[in-house]
A tleap script that builds the chain and sets N, CA, C and O, in Angstrom:
source leaprc.protein.ff14SB
mol = sequence {
  NARG ASP ILE LEU LEU VAL VAL GLY ASN GLU
  ILE ILE GLU ALA PRO MET ALA TRP ARG ALA
  ARG PHE PHE GLU TYR ARG ALA TYR ARG PRO
  LEU ILE LYS GLU TYR PHE ARG ASN GLY ALA
  LYS TRP THR THR ALA PRO LYS PRO THR MET
  ALA ASP GLU LEU TYR ASP GLN ASP TYR PRO
  ILE ARG THR VAL GLU ASP ARG HIE MET LEU
  ALA ALA GLU GLY LYS PHE VAL THR THR GLU
  HIE GLU PRO CYS PHE ASP ALA ALA ASP PHE
  ILE ARG ALA GLY ARG ASP LEU PHE VAL GLN
  ARG SER GLN VAL THR ASN CTYR
}
set mol.1.N position { -172.588 45.855 -113.918 }
set mol.1.CA position { -172.028 46.030 -115.050 }
set mol.1.C position { -172.645 46.902 -116.054 }
set mol.1.O position { -172.090 46.935 -117.153 }
set mol.2.N position { -173.672 47.597 -115.876 }
set mol.2.CA position { -174.230 48.473 -116.936 }
set mol.2.C position { -173.996 49.671 -116.045 }
set mol.2.O position { -173.535 50.635 -116.657 }
set mol.3.N position { -174.195 49.848 -114.778 }
set mol.3.CA position { -174.001 51.205 -114.184 }
set mol.3.C position { -172.695 51.453 -113.848 }
set mol.3.O position { -172.390 52.610 -114.135 }
set mol.4.N position { -171.915 50.901 -113.415 }
set mol.4.CA position { -170.347 51.060 -113.044 }
set mol.4.C position { -169.146 50.698 -114.026 }
set mol.4.O position { -168.975 49.554 -114.446 }
set mol.5.N position { -168.409 51.673 -114.323 }
set mol.5.CA position { -167.152 51.539 -114.998 }
set mol.5.C position { -166.304 51.712 -114.198 }
set mol.5.O position { -166.281 52.705 -113.472 }
set mol.6.N position { -165.401 50.743 -114.169 }
set mol.6.CA position { -163.821 50.732 -113.152 }
set mol.6.C position { -162.849 50.961 -113.989 }
set mol.6.O position { -162.663 50.140 -114.887 }
set mol.7.N position { -162.117 51.979 -113.900 }
set mol.7.CA position { -160.881 52.232 -114.386 }
set mol.7.C position { -159.538 52.474 -113.452 }
set mol.7.O position { -159.194 53.562 -112.991 }
set mol.8.N position { -159.069 51.603 -113.331 }
set mol.8.CA position { -157.721 51.711 -112.209 }
set mol.8.C position { -158.800 52.025 -111.026 }
set mol.8.O position { -159.904 51.489 -110.928 }
set mol.9.N position { -158.251 53.008 -110.146 }
set mol.9.CA position { -158.997 53.106 -109.002 }
set mol.9.C position { -159.813 54.392 -108.956 }
set mol.9.O position { -159.897 55.244 -108.071 }
set mol.10.N position { -160.417 54.294 -110.209 }
set mol.10.CA position { -161.864 55.181 -110.233 }
set mol.10.C position { -162.985 54.670 -110.390 }
set mol.10.O position { -162.845 53.619 -111.015 }
set mol.11.N position { -164.117 54.886 -110.126 }
set mol.11.CA position { -165.294 54.440 -110.484 }
set mol.11.C position { -166.104 55.339 -111.123 }
set mol.11.O position { -166.460 56.352 -110.521 }
set mol.12.N position { -166.498 55.099 -112.405 }
set mol.12.CA position { -167.386 56.222 -113.011 }
set mol.12.C position { -168.890 55.531 -113.057 }
set mol.12.O position { -169.054 54.339 -113.316 }
set mol.13.N position { -170.053 56.535 -112.742 }
set mol.13.CA position { -170.962 56.313 -112.688 }
set mol.13.C position { -171.518 56.516 -113.993 }
set mol.13.O position { -171.172 57.540 -114.581 }
set mol.14.N position { -172.493 55.557 -114.679 }
set mol.14.CA position { -172.872 55.672 -116.161 }
set mol.14.C position { -174.180 56.488 -116.085 }
set mol.14.O position { -175.020 56.430 -115.188 }
set mol.15.N position { -174.199 57.261 -117.196 }
set mol.15.CA position { -175.411 57.809 -117.319 }
set mol.15.C position { -176.558 57.178 -118.205 }
set mol.15.O position { -176.800 57.474 -119.376 }
set mol.16.N position { -177.128 56.378 -117.528 }
set mol.16.CA position { -178.168 55.396 -118.214 }
set mol.16.C position { -179.119 56.102 -119.249 }
set mol.16.O position { -179.462 57.262 -119.023 }
set mol.17.N position { -179.614 55.366 -120.519 }
set mol.17.CA position { -180.428 55.873 -121.015 }
set mol.17.C position { -181.682 55.541 -121.101 }
set mol.17.O position { -182.542 56.190 -121.698 }
set mol.18.N position { -181.876 54.294 -120.377 }
set mol.18.CA position { -183.510 53.802 -120.163 }
set mol.18.C position { -184.246 54.385 -118.972 }
set mol.18.O position { -183.825 54.106 -117.850 }
set mol.19.N position { -185.420 55.253 -119.128 }
set mol.19.CA position { -186.093 55.849 -118.122 }
set mol.19.C position { -186.280 54.812 -116.979 }
set mol.19.O position { -186.097 55.228 -115.835 }
set mol.20.N position { -186.634 53.464 -117.164 }
set mol.20.CA position { -187.205 52.782 -116.328 }
set mol.20.C position { -185.875 52.314 -115.386 }
set mol.20.O position { -186.037 51.715 -114.323 }
set mol.21.N position { -184.518 52.674 -115.926 }
set mol.21.CA position { -183.257 52.347 -114.898 }
set mol.21.C position { -182.928 53.969 -114.542 }
set mol.21.O position { -181.711 54.124 -114.444 }
set mol.22.N position { -183.601 55.074 -114.348 }
set mol.22.CA position { -182.985 55.990 -114.062 }
set mol.22.C position { -182.357 56.040 -112.553 }
set mol.22.O position { -181.219 56.465 -112.354 }
set mol.23.N position { -183.206 55.567 -111.516 }
set mol.23.CA position { -182.752 55.342 -109.940 }
set mol.23.C position { -181.765 54.193 -109.672 }
set mol.23.O position { -181.191 54.141 -108.584 }
set mol.24.N position { -181.530 53.196 -110.700 }
set mol.24.CA position { -180.945 51.902 -110.738 }
set mol.24.C position { -179.478 52.411 -109.644 }
set mol.24.O position { -178.949 51.657 -108.828 }
set mol.25.N position { -179.187 53.416 -109.833 }
set mol.25.CA position { -177.597 53.910 -109.423 }
set mol.25.C position { -177.848 53.936 -107.869 }
set mol.25.O position { -176.954 53.390 -107.222 }
set mol.26.N position { -178.664 54.349 -107.304 }
set mol.26.CA position { -179.036 54.671 -105.815 }
set mol.26.C position { -178.576 53.404 -105.437 }
set mol.26.O position { -177.674 53.586 -104.619 }
set mol.27.N position { -178.754 52.216 -105.631 }
set mol.27.CA position { -178.769 50.815 -104.836 }
set mol.27.C position { -177.173 50.658 -104.789 }
set mol.27.O position { -176.838 49.794 -103.978 }
set mol.28.N position { -176.255 51.188 -105.361 }
set mol.28.CA position { -174.764 50.967 -105.351 }
set mol.28.C position { -173.882 52.361 -104.655 }
set mol.28.O position { -172.666 52.488 -104.512 }
set mol.29.N position { -174.969 53.290 -104.309 }
set mol.29.CA position { -174.333 54.356 -103.550 }
set mol.29.C position { -173.795 54.154 -102.200 }
set mol.29.O position { -173.203 55.149 -101.782 }
set mol.30.N position { -173.833 53.070 -101.328 }
set mol.30.CA position { -173.404 52.645 -100.067 }
set mol.30.C position { -172.233 52.089 -100.473 }
set mol.30.O position { -171.208 52.341 -99.840 }
set mol.31.N position { -172.209 51.304 -101.513 }
set mol.31.CA position { -170.942 50.633 -101.947 }
set mol.31.C position { -169.988 51.624 -102.656 }
set mol.31.O position { -168.796 51.470 -102.389 }
set mol.32.N position { -170.252 52.426 -103.352 }
set mol.32.CA position { -169.461 53.422 -103.810 }
set mol.32.C position { -168.946 54.534 -102.732 }
set mol.32.O position { -167.957 55.218 -102.997 }
set mol.33.N position { -169.473 54.647 -101.824 }
set mol.33.CA position { -169.143 55.850 -100.569 }
set mol.33.C position { -168.038 54.818 -99.826 }
set mol.33.O position { -166.969 55.306 -99.459 }
set mol.34.N position { -168.233 53.773 -99.668 }
set mol.34.CA position { -167.276 52.846 -99.033 }
set mol.34.C position { -165.865 52.935 -99.614 }
set mol.34.O position { -164.824 52.927 -98.958 }
set mol.35.N position { -165.993 53.030 -101.067 }
set mol.35.CA position { -164.928 52.683 -101.787 }
set mol.35.C position { -164.277 53.948 -101.751 }
set mol.35.O position { -163.109 54.040 -101.373 }
set mol.36.N position { -165.024 55.042 -102.158 }
set mol.36.CA position { -164.710 56.336 -101.931 }
set mol.36.C position { -164.125 56.855 -100.764 }
set mol.36.O position { -163.175 57.639 -100.768 }
set mol.37.N position { -164.816 56.323 -99.544 }
set mol.37.CA position { -163.849 56.925 -98.320 }
set mol.37.C position { -162.340 55.926 -98.155 }
set mol.37.O position { -161.458 56.147 -97.326 }
set mol.38.N position { -162.340 54.852 -99.136 }
set mol.38.CA position { -160.922 54.200 -98.620 }
set mol.38.C position { -160.161 54.734 -99.885 }
set mol.38.O position { -159.121 54.135 -100.161 }
set mol.39.N position { -160.572 55.876 -100.766 }
set mol.39.CA position { -159.472 56.409 -101.642 }
set mol.39.C position { -159.807 56.218 -102.709 }
set mol.39.O position { -158.991 56.821 -103.406 }
set mol.40.N position { -160.625 55.672 -103.426 }
set mol.40.CA position { -161.168 55.519 -104.909 }
set mol.40.C position { -161.429 56.613 -105.332 }
set mol.40.O position { -161.880 57.425 -104.524 }
set mol.41.N position { -161.275 56.944 -106.476 }
set mol.41.CA position { -162.022 58.231 -107.138 }
set mol.41.C position { -163.288 57.805 -107.658 }
set mol.41.O position { -163.521 56.650 -108.014 }
set mol.42.N position { -164.292 58.982 -107.704 }
set mol.42.CA position { -165.546 58.739 -107.957 }
set mol.42.C position { -166.038 59.903 -108.900 }
set mol.42.O position { -166.087 61.113 -108.677 }
set mol.43.N position { -166.360 59.234 -109.935 }
set mol.43.CA position { -166.994 60.387 -111.007 }
set mol.43.C position { -168.062 60.007 -111.567 }
set mol.43.O position { -168.064 58.849 -111.986 }
set mol.44.N position { -169.297 60.844 -111.753 }
set mol.44.CA position { -170.500 60.626 -111.945 }
set mol.44.C position { -170.920 61.351 -113.126 }
set mol.44.O position { -170.888 62.581 -113.070 }
set mol.45.N position { -171.305 60.785 -114.177 }
set mol.45.CA position { -171.347 61.491 -115.537 }
set mol.45.C position { -172.874 62.239 -115.164 }
set mol.45.O position { -173.715 61.955 -114.311 }
set mol.46.N position { -172.824 63.264 -116.150 }
set mol.46.CA position { -174.099 64.160 -115.914 }
set mol.46.C position { -175.279 62.923 -116.158 }
set mol.46.O position { -175.151 62.054 -117.021 }
set mol.47.N position { -176.464 63.026 -115.209 }
set mol.47.CA position { -177.668 62.295 -115.714 }
set mol.47.C position { -178.621 63.044 -116.812 }
set mol.47.O position { -179.092 64.173 -116.666 }
set mol.48.N position { -178.796 62.249 -117.860 }
set mol.48.CA position { -179.815 62.804 -118.795 }
set mol.48.C position { -181.252 63.287 -118.334 }
set mol.48.O position { -181.788 62.810 -117.334 }
set mol.49.N position { -181.739 64.089 -118.981 }
set mol.49.CA position { -182.946 64.699 -118.485 }
set mol.49.C position { -184.109 63.503 -118.873 }
set mol.49.O position { -185.195 63.381 -118.306 }
set mol.50.N position { -183.623 62.702 -119.927 }
set mol.50.CA position { -184.633 61.569 -120.206 }
set mol.50.C position { -185.933 62.115 -121.262 }
set mol.50.O position { -187.009 61.576 -121.519 }
set mol.51.N position { -185.291 63.513 -121.780 }
set mol.51.CA position { -186.460 64.078 -122.465 }
set mol.51.C position { -186.835 63.186 -123.643 }
set mol.51.O position { -186.098 62.236 -123.908 }
set mol.52.N position { -187.955 63.427 -124.389 }
set mol.52.CA position { -188.612 62.774 -125.811 }
set mol.52.C position { -187.444 62.604 -126.628 }
set mol.52.O position { -187.073 61.560 -127.165 }
set mol.53.N position { -186.663 64.235 -126.686 }
set mol.53.CA position { -185.566 64.341 -127.893 }
set mol.53.C position { -184.286 63.415 -127.759 }
set mol.53.O position { -183.419 63.274 -128.621 }
set mol.54.N position { -184.336 62.801 -126.489 }
set mol.54.CA position { -183.284 61.544 -126.649 }
set mol.54.C position { -183.394 60.193 -127.299 }
set mol.54.O position { -182.479 59.372 -127.355 }
set mol.55.N position { -184.607 60.044 -127.782 }
set mol.55.CA position { -184.986 58.932 -128.488 }
set mol.55.C position { -185.784 59.126 -129.760 }
set mol.55.O position { -186.735 59.906 -129.823 }
set mol.56.N position { -185.346 58.362 -130.806 }
set mol.56.CA position { -186.109 58.627 -132.092 }
set mol.56.C position { -187.573 57.709 -131.878 }
set mol.56.O position { -187.901 56.522 -131.887 }
set mol.57.N position { -188.290 59.191 -131.662 }
set mol.57.CA position { -189.900 58.800 -131.879 }
set mol.57.C position { -190.397 57.386 -132.763 }
set mol.57.O position { -191.164 56.483 -132.429 }
set mol.58.N position { -189.611 57.607 -134.041 }
set mol.58.CA position { -190.278 56.989 -135.060 }
set mol.58.C position { -189.349 55.388 -135.454 }
set mol.58.O position { -189.157 54.738 -136.482 }
set mol.59.N position { -188.956 55.254 -134.002 }
set mol.59.CA position { -187.990 54.103 -134.256 }
set mol.59.C position { -188.651 52.791 -134.204 }
set mol.59.O position { -189.208 52.405 -133.177 }
set mol.60.N position { -188.595 51.950 -135.503 }
set mol.60.CA position { -189.524 50.743 -135.463 }
set mol.60.C position { -189.091 49.611 -134.588 }
set mol.60.O position { -188.106 48.930 -134.874 }
set mol.61.N position { -189.830 49.403 -133.506 }
set mol.61.CA position { -189.372 48.571 -132.546 }
set mol.61.C position { -190.827 47.534 -132.465 }
set mol.61.O position { -191.767 47.511 -131.671 }
set mol.62.N position { -190.526 46.800 -133.571 }
set mol.62.CA position { -191.406 45.586 -134.146 }
set mol.62.C position { -190.927 44.325 -133.190 }
set mol.62.O position { -191.475 43.923 -132.164 }
set mol.63.N position { -189.831 43.865 -133.786 }
set mol.63.CA position { -189.161 42.507 -133.494 }
set mol.63.C position { -187.918 42.727 -133.115 }
set mol.63.O position { -187.424 43.834 -133.326 }
set mol.64.N position { -187.093 41.587 -132.410 }
set mol.64.CA position { -185.891 41.668 -132.242 }
set mol.64.C position { -185.075 41.702 -133.658 }
set mol.64.O position { -184.054 42.389 -133.649 }
set mol.65.N position { -185.343 41.176 -134.616 }
set mol.65.CA position { -184.842 40.780 -135.855 }
set mol.65.C position { -184.591 42.331 -136.408 }
set mol.65.O position { -183.476 42.743 -136.729 }
set mol.66.N position { -185.831 43.133 -136.468 }
set mol.66.CA position { -185.741 44.212 -136.909 }
set mol.66.C position { -184.981 45.143 -136.169 }
set mol.66.O position { -184.404 45.992 -136.849 }
set mol.67.N position { -184.810 45.206 -134.714 }
set mol.67.CA position { -183.704 46.032 -134.269 }
set mol.67.C position { -182.246 45.624 -134.291 }
set mol.67.O position { -181.340 46.366 -133.912 }
set mol.68.N position { -182.016 43.969 -134.922 }
set mol.68.CA position { -180.432 43.900 -135.063 }
set mol.68.C position { -179.991 44.174 -136.593 }
set mol.68.O position { -178.824 44.245 -136.978 }
set mol.69.N position { -181.110 44.310 -137.366 }
set mol.69.CA position { -180.951 44.613 -138.774 }
set mol.69.C position { -180.597 46.289 -138.779 }
set mol.69.O position { -179.757 46.846 -139.485 }
set mol.70.N position { -181.359 46.816 -137.928 }
set mol.70.CA position { -181.454 48.678 -137.890 }
set mol.70.C position { -179.679 48.430 -137.260 }
set mol.70.O position { -178.713 48.794 -137.930 }
set mol.71.N position { -179.544 47.755 -135.877 }
set mol.71.CA position { -178.295 48.130 -135.306 }
set mol.71.C position { -176.979 47.894 -136.498 }
set mol.71.O position { -175.967 48.590 -136.586 }
set mol.72.N position { -177.316 46.800 -137.282 }
set mol.72.CA position { -176.152 46.259 -138.187 }
set mol.72.C position { -176.123 47.800 -138.839 }
set mol.72.O position { -175.059 48.420 -138.839 }
set mol.73.N position { -177.089 48.266 -139.279 }
set mol.73.CA position { -176.827 49.617 -140.340 }
set mol.73.C position { -176.929 50.557 -139.821 }
set mol.73.O position { -177.359 51.535 -140.431 }
set mol.74.N position { -176.480 50.653 -138.133 }
set mol.74.CA position { -175.666 51.675 -137.192 }
set mol.74.C position { -177.032 52.830 -136.986 }
set mol.74.O position { -176.934 54.053 -136.887 }
set mol.75.N position { -178.148 52.092 -136.965 }
set mol.75.CA position { -179.418 53.095 -136.743 }
set mol.75.C position { -179.886 52.685 -135.012 }
set mol.75.O position { -180.167 51.494 -134.879 }
set mol.76.N position { -179.960 53.291 -134.098 }
set mol.76.CA position { -180.285 53.154 -132.880 }
set mol.76.C position { -181.283 53.933 -132.312 }
set mol.76.O position { -181.442 54.999 -132.906 }
set mol.77.N position { -181.982 53.758 -131.390 }
set mol.77.CA position { -183.265 54.401 -130.824 }
set mol.77.C position { -182.551 55.679 -130.023 }
set mol.77.O position { -183.221 56.711 -130.040 }
set mol.78.N position { -181.534 55.723 -129.467 }
set mol.78.CA position { -180.870 56.961 -128.740 }
set mol.78.C position { -180.425 57.493 -129.397 }
set mol.78.O position { -179.639 56.948 -130.172 }
set mol.79.N position { -180.781 59.430 -129.486 }
set mol.79.CA position { -180.102 60.260 -130.494 }
set mol.79.C position { -178.882 60.748 -130.045 }
set mol.79.O position { -178.083 60.111 -129.358 }
set mol.80.N position { -178.726 62.090 -130.514 }
set mol.80.CA position { -177.463 62.700 -129.619 }
set mol.80.C position { -177.836 64.009 -129.065 }
set mol.80.O position { -177.124 65.000 -129.229 }
set mol.81.N position { -179.173 64.033 -128.273 }
set mol.81.CA position { -179.517 65.046 -127.712 }
set mol.81.C position { -178.683 65.293 -126.579 }
set mol.81.O position { -178.128 66.390 -126.522 }
set mol.82.N position { -178.514 64.518 -125.733 }
set mol.82.CA position { -177.434 64.400 -124.852 }
set mol.82.C position { -176.632 63.279 -124.538 }
set mol.82.O position { -176.860 62.247 -125.169 }
set mol.83.N position { -175.660 63.281 -123.611 }
set mol.83.CA position { -175.141 61.938 -123.662 }
set mol.83.C position { -175.495 60.800 -122.717 }
set mol.83.O position { -175.972 61.046 -121.609 }
set mol.84.N position { -175.287 59.650 -123.105 }
set mol.84.CA position { -175.735 58.600 -122.392 }
set mol.84.C position { -174.977 57.368 -122.822 }
set mol.84.O position { -174.801 57.160 -124.022 }
set mol.85.N position { -174.438 56.393 -121.738 }
set mol.85.CA position { -174.083 55.218 -122.146 }
set mol.85.C position { -174.302 54.213 -120.770 }
set mol.85.O position { -174.660 54.628 -119.668 }
set mol.86.N position { -174.024 52.912 -121.085 }
set mol.86.CA position { -173.723 51.918 -120.349 }
set mol.86.C position { -172.694 51.450 -119.888 }
set mol.86.O position { -171.967 50.903 -120.719 }
set mol.87.N position { -172.353 51.460 -118.854 }
set mol.87.CA position { -170.786 51.047 -118.697 }
set mol.87.C position { -170.492 49.405 -119.514 }
set mol.87.O position { -169.345 49.013 -119.726 }
set mol.88.N position { -171.543 48.710 -119.842 }
set mol.88.CA position { -171.387 47.532 -120.410 }
set mol.88.C position { -170.779 47.370 -121.928 }
set mol.88.O position { -170.208 46.404 -122.434 }
set mol.89.N position { -171.144 48.819 -122.545 }
set mol.89.CA position { -170.726 48.873 -123.735 }
set mol.89.C position { -169.112 49.595 -124.294 }
set mol.89.O position { -168.704 50.162 -125.308 }
set mol.90.N position { -168.488 49.131 -122.821 }
set mol.90.CA position { -167.039 49.505 -122.924 }
set mol.90.C position { -166.518 48.113 -122.509 }
set mol.90.O position { -167.138 47.251 -121.885 }
set mol.91.N position { -165.245 48.066 -122.985 }
set mol.91.CA position { -164.198 46.962 -122.866 }
set mol.91.C position { -162.760 47.806 -122.658 }
set mol.91.O position { -162.568 48.921 -123.142 }
set mol.92.N position { -161.795 47.068 -121.853 }
set mol.92.CA position { -160.260 47.502 -121.774 }
set mol.92.C position { -159.781 46.520 -122.105 }
set mol.92.O position { -160.148 45.375 -121.841 }
set mol.93.N position { -158.331 47.097 -123.128 }
set mol.93.CA position { -157.592 46.113 -123.406 }
set mol.93.C position { -156.280 46.827 -123.214 }
set mol.93.O position { -155.929 47.878 -123.752 }
set mol.94.N position { -155.622 46.091 -122.368 }
set mol.94.CA position { -154.423 46.813 -121.555 }
set mol.94.C position { -154.721 48.061 -120.742 }
set mol.94.O position { -155.167 48.009 -119.596 }
set mol.95.N position { -154.445 49.218 -121.411 }
set mol.95.CA position { -154.578 50.504 -121.293 }
set mol.95.C position { -155.371 51.157 -121.719 }
set mol.95.O position { -155.580 52.281 -121.263 }
set mol.96.N position { -156.155 50.568 -122.878 }
set mol.96.CA position { -156.801 51.120 -123.950 }
set mol.96.C position { -158.371 50.758 -123.576 }
set mol.96.O position { -158.733 49.639 -123.215 }
set mol.97.N position { -159.203 51.858 -123.721 }
set mol.97.CA position { -160.924 51.506 -123.486 }
set mol.97.C position { -161.791 51.418 -124.649 }
set mol.97.O position { -162.175 52.581 -124.774 }
set mol.98.N position { -162.275 50.803 -125.483 }
set mol.98.CA position { -163.279 50.748 -126.514 }
set mol.98.C position { -164.410 50.597 -126.067 }
set mol.98.O position { -164.724 49.833 -125.155 }
set mol.99.N position { -165.354 51.560 -126.883 }
set mol.99.CA position { -166.568 51.549 -126.621 }
set mol.99.C position { -167.306 51.439 -127.810 }
set mol.99.O position { -166.838 51.953 -128.826 }
set mol.100.N position { -168.720 50.671 -127.862 }
set mol.100.CA position { -169.180 50.361 -128.996 }
set mol.100.C position { -170.475 51.280 -128.882 }
set mol.100.O position { -170.935 51.496 -127.761 }
set mol.101.N position { -171.131 51.878 -130.118 }
set mol.101.CA position { -172.424 52.215 -130.208 }
set mol.101.C position { -173.586 51.597 -130.051 }
set mol.101.O position { -173.895 50.669 -130.798 }
set mol.102.N position { -174.308 51.982 -129.160 }
set mol.102.CA position { -175.885 50.667 -129.198 }
set mol.102.C position { -177.051 51.585 -128.688 }
set mol.102.O position { -177.042 52.814 -128.616 }
set mol.103.N position { -177.990 50.776 -128.374 }
set mol.103.CA position { -179.379 51.206 -128.187 }
set mol.103.C position { -179.401 52.115 -127.139 }
set mol.103.O position { -180.252 52.999 -127.035 }
set mol.104.N position { -178.225 51.870 -126.130 }
set mol.104.CA position { -177.833 52.703 -125.024 }
set mol.104.C position { -176.864 53.539 -124.560 }
set mol.104.O position { -176.714 54.098 -123.474 }
set mol.105.N position { -176.083 53.528 -125.806 }
set mol.105.CA position { -174.840 54.508 -125.763 }
set mol.105.C position { -174.583 55.507 -127.011 }
set mol.105.O position { -174.230 54.949 -128.050 }
set mol.106.N position { -174.686 56.580 -127.032 }
set mol.106.CA position { -174.647 57.311 -128.190 }
set mol.106.C position { -173.185 57.768 -128.598 }
set mol.106.O position { -172.250 57.412 -127.882 }
set mol.107.N position { -173.005 58.375 -129.478 }
set mol.107.CA position { -171.969 58.917 -129.951 }
set mol.107.C position { -171.165 59.879 -129.035 }
set mol.107.O position { -170.148 60.429 -129.459 }
savepdb mol mol.pdb
quit
């Protein structure tokens, strides 16, 4: 749900924002390779370097309520240092894709 975005016959590997999840894509590689060998398109978004600049070092992570309040104001822990997104922040409606800004998806 978070790592792979499927659009038609294309599998898009998401550039996850959390350092703890950086290598998570590797568990899916055998499956992706199987689909690729059978004709699916395979796109891997550039992996972020996970540099400190990708994160707002002053972001107040105290409580879930604080994070929800800040998110409602459009403030998130990730910056625009480099592209990052989770596939779970996308939704398809017919032929259109919509994406939301979140703690793991930047503009």
